[in-house]
N, C-alpha and C positions, 0 to 999 in steps of 0.2 A: 376517258373510258365512256362509251355510249351507254345509254340506258338499255335494259333488256326488255323486249316486248312481251306482254302477257298473252298467252294463247287464249283468245276470246271464246273459242268453242268449249274449252274446259272450264273457263271462268263462269260461263252461263250454266253449267251443269253441276258444279260442286261448290260447297261452302267450306270455309276453314273454321274450326272451332277455336276457342280461346287457348286451349292447350297445344294447338298446332296440328291436330289431326284433321283429315279431310273427310267431310260428310257427303254422301252421294245418295241418290234415289235409285231404287231397283227398277229394272226393265221388265218387259213382258206384261205390262198392265194397261196397254192402250187399246188393243182390239183382240178378237177371238177369245172373248171372256166366257162364252157359254160352256165350253168344255172344261174350264178351270173351276176347281171347287171353291166354295166360299172361304174356307180356311186359307187356301193359297192366295186368293185375291186380297184378303185382309192383311196377310203378311207382306204382300207387295206394296201396300200403301205406305208403310213406314220407311223412313230413311235409315241408312246404315253407314257404318264407317268403312272407308276404303281399306282394302287389304294391305297389310304392311309391306308386301312385296312390291306394290305399286306406289307407295308413299314417296319414295325418292324421285321417281320419274315424274310424278305430278307436281311435286314441289319445284322442279326445274321449269315446268311450264307456267307456274304461278309464282314468279319471283317476288312480288310485293304483297302477298297475302299472308 
């Protein structure tokens, strides 16, 4: 049985926690920041967990994480 390739695009964007959940960063924080409030920009800085509806799909793309 051949090895399964890791999806490198996803591997660079997400990290796996010790419990097996997937941690990701939020989007919309790279440009056009003048119209966004300070509160909104602060919240976009922090990482968040991937929604449970996507967990199974992402785990298939990251077989060895």
